[in-house]
C-alpha positions as CSV (number, residue, x, y, z in Angstrom):
1,M,-71.8,46.4,-1.1
2,E,-71.3,44.6,-4.6
3,N,-67.8,46.3,-4.9
4,I,-66.8,44.4,-1.8
5,I,-66.3,41.4,-3.9
6,E,-66.4,42.5,-7.4
7,D,-62.8,41.1,-8.1
8,V,-63.5,37.9,-6.5
9,P,-63.5,35.0,-9.0
10,K,-66.7,33.1,-9.8
11,R,-65.0,30.1,-8.5
12,V,-63.5,30.4,-5.1
13,G,-62.3,28.6,-1.9
14,V,-63.8,30.4,1.7
15,L,-62.3,29.7,4.7
16,V,-65.5,29.3,7.3
17,S,-64.8,29.2,10.7
18,G,-68.5,29.7,12.0
19,G,-68.0,33.5,12.9
20,A,-70.0,36.3,11.7
21,D,-67.7,37.4,9.4
22,S,-67.2,34.3,7.3
23,A,-71.0,33.4,7.4
24,L,-71.7,36.8,6.1
25,L,-69.0,36.4,3.5
26,L,-70.2,33.3,2.3
27,Y,-73.6,34.3,1.9
28,M,-72.5,37.3,-0.2
29,L,-70.6,35.3,-2.4
30,C,-73.1,32.9,-3.4
31,Q,-75.9,35.6,-3.2
32,A,-73.5,37.1,-6.2
33,G,-73.4,33.7,-8.0
34,H,-70.2,32.6,-7.0
35,Y,-69.8,28.8,-6.9
36,C,-67.9,28.4,-3.1
37,V,-65.7,25.8,-1.7
38,P,-65.7,26.2,1.8
39,L,-62.9,24.8,4.3
40,T,-63.0,24.6,8.1
41,I,-60.0,24.1,9.7
42,D,-60.7,22.1,12.9
43,R,-58.3,23.1,15.7
44,T,-58.2,21.1,19.2
45,S,-58.5,24.2,21.0
46,R,-61.3,25.5,19.0
47,R,-63.5,22.1,18.3
48,H,-66.4,23.7,20.0
49,Q,-66.7,26.0,16.6
50,L,-66.9,23.3,14.2
51,I,-71.0,22.4,14.8
52,H,-71.3,26.4,14.1
53,A,-69.5,26.1,10.7
54,V,-71.5,23.4,9.7
55,A,-74.6,25.2,10.6
56,V,-73.9,28.3,8.7
57,I,-72.7,26.5,5.6
58,G,-76.1,24.4,5.9
59,W,-78.1,27.8,6.5
60,V,-76.4,29.1,3.4
61,Q,-76.6,26.0,1.2
62,R,-80.2,26.2,2.0
63,Q,-80.8,29.7,0.4
64,F,-78.3,29.1,-2.5
65,P,-78.4,25.2,-3.6
66,G,-75.7,24.2,-6.1
67,Q,-73.4,26.9,-5.2
68,I,-71.8,25.2,-2.1
69,A,-69.4,22.2,-2.8
70,R,-69.1,19.5,0.1
71,H,-67.9,21.1,3.3
72,I,-64.3,20.3,3.6
73,I,-63.3,20.1,7.4
74,R,-59.6,19.5,8.0
75,Q,-58.3,18.6,11.5
76,V,-54.9,20.2,12.2
77,S,-52.3,19.9,15.2
78,E,-51.9,23.0,17.3
79,D,-48.1,23.2,16.8
80,N,-48.7,22.9,12.8
81,I,-51.6,24.8,11.8
82,K,-50.2,26.9,9.2
83,E,-48.6,24.4,7.6
84,E,-51.3,21.9,7.6
85,R,-53.8,24.6,6.5
86,E,-51.8,25.6,3.6
87,Q,-51.3,21.9,2.6
88,A,-55.3,21.2,2.7
89,K,-55.4,24.3,0.4
90,K,-53.2,23.2,-2.1
91,E,-55.2,19.7,-2.3
92,I,-58.3,21.4,-2.5
93,E,-57.2,24.1,-5.2
94,A,-56.1,20.9,-7.4
95,E,-59.5,19.0,-6.8
96,Y,-61.3,21.9,-7.2
97,E,-59.5,24.0,-9.8
98,I,-59.8,27.0,-7.7
99,H,-56.8,29.6,-7.6
100,T,-58.0,32.3,-5.1
101,W,-59.4,31.8,-1.3
102,V,-60.9,34.6,0.9
103,N,-61.6,34.8,4.1
104,G,-63.6,37.5,6.4
105,M,-60.9,38.8,8.6
106,T,-62.0,42.2,9.4
107,K,-59.6,45.2,11.1
108,N,-59.7,45.6,15.0
109,P,-62.1,48.1,16.8
110,P,-61.1,51.5,17.4
111,I,-61.2,50.9,21.1
112,T,-59.9,48.8,23.5
113,F,-61.6,46.2,25.7
114,D,-61.0,44.4,29.2
115,S,-59.8,41.2,27.3
116,D,-57.3,43.4,24.8
117,Q,-54.3,40.8,26.0
118,E,-56.0,38.7,23.6
119,R,-56.0,41.6,20.7
120,D,-54.2,40.5,17.6
121,T,-52.3,44.0,17.2
122,R,-51.6,43.2,13.4
123,R,-55.1,43.8,13.1
124,D,-55.4,47.4,14.5
125,T,-54.0,49.0,11.5
126,N,-55.8,48.2,7.6
127,L,-55.0,44.9,6.5
128,S,-53.9,44.4,3.0
129,R,-56.5,43.1,0.9
130,R,-54.6,40.6,-1.4
131,V,-51.4,38.4,-0.5
132,R,-50.6,36.2,-2.8
133,N,-53.7,34.0,-3.6
134,N,-55.6,35.1,-0.5
135,L,-58.1,38.0,-0.8
136,K,-59.9,39.7,2.6
137,P,-62.7,41.2,1.2
138,F,-63.5,43.1,4.8
139,Y,-60.0,43.9,5.4
140,N,-60.9,47.9,5.8
141,M,-64.2,47.0,7.8
142,D,-64.4,46.3,11.6
143,K,-67.6,44.5,13.1
144,R,-69.7,47.3,13.3
145,H,-69.6,47.4,9.6
146,I,-70.5,43.6,9.5
147,I,-73.5,43.7,11.7
148,E,-74.8,46.6,9.6
149,M,-74.3,44.5,6.7
150,Y,-76.4,41.8,8.5
151,H,-79.3,44.1,8.7
152,S,-79.1,45.7,5.3
153,L,-79.3,42.0,3.8
154,G,-81.9,41.0,6.2
155,I,-80.1,38.0,7.5
156,Q,-80.1,38.5,11.1
157,E,-80.9,34.6,11.1
158,L,-77.4,33.8,9.7
159,L,-75.9,36.2,12.4
160,D,-77.8,34.3,15.2
161,V,-76.4,30.7,13.5
162,S,-72.7,32.3,13.7
163,F,-70.9,31.9,16.8
164,S,-67.7,34.0,17.1
165,C,-66.4,33.0,20.7
166,E,-63.0,31.4,20.3
167,V,-62.9,30.0,23.9
168,S,-66.3,28.3,24.9
169,D,-69.8,27.1,24.1
170,P,-71.7,28.6,25.4
171,A,-70.1,32.0,24.8
172,C,-68.2,33.2,27.6
173,G,-69.0,36.6,26.9
174,K,-65.7,37.6,28.4
175,C,-63.0,37.0,25.7
176,W,-61.9,39.6,22.9
177,W,-63.9,37.9,20.4
178,C,-67.2,38.0,22.4
179,E,-66.7,41.6,23.4
180,E,-65.7,42.7,19.9
181,R,-69.0,41.3,18.6
182,E,-71.2,42.6,21.6
183,W,-69.6,46.1,20.9
184,A,-70.5,45.8,17.9
185,I,-74.0,44.9,18.2
186,N,-74.5,47.6,20.8
187,E,-72.7,50.6,18.3
188,F,-75.0,49.4,15.6
189,S,-78.1,49.3,17.9
190,T,-77.5,52.8,19.3
191,N,-76.9,54.2,16.0
192,T,-80.1,53.2,14.5
C-alpha cells in the first residue's frame, strides 16, 4: 500500500469531494506524514456533498492533528467549473507553496450497471497516473480495491462518514455512483 503514494510530495493539495475515494486518499497521505491542503469544489448540482466533505476532513483531522491545513471550499458555477477550479488551485498553490495536487479518481468497474448512461467511459481503461502537476494514486484501481484498503487499514468508520452519491442525500441507491459503491461492498463481502 505504501508504494501507492511513494512519489507524492510531502506537502500537497488534495481534492476532497466527501466520497470514499478522496476520503481514503486523504487518510493515507496523513498516515504517511504528508501535510495536506484540502480543497472542496462546491457545485450547485452537488451541494449535498459539502457536508460530507466537511465530515471526512474533520474525521481525518482528529486522527492526524496538525497535518491538514484549513479546509478550503470554493463555490463554482456549473457552466465554468473547470476554469474556476483551476483558478482556485493556482491561488492555493501560491498561498501554501504547493506544486502537486492529488485526487482519488479510480477506474470504472469491469461490469455494467442499470445506470450506465451516467458512466464516464474515459475511466473504463487505465487512467494516467500523472497529468502535469496532478497525481491520481488510485488510477489503476476500481472501487473493490478501495473497499479492500478501508478494511485492511481498519477505518470502516471513515467509509461510513464518506458519501459517494452525486445525485441526492440520502443516497438514491440507483444512480451510477451508488450502484458502483454497492457493487464494490458486495464484491468485497463475497470474497472475504
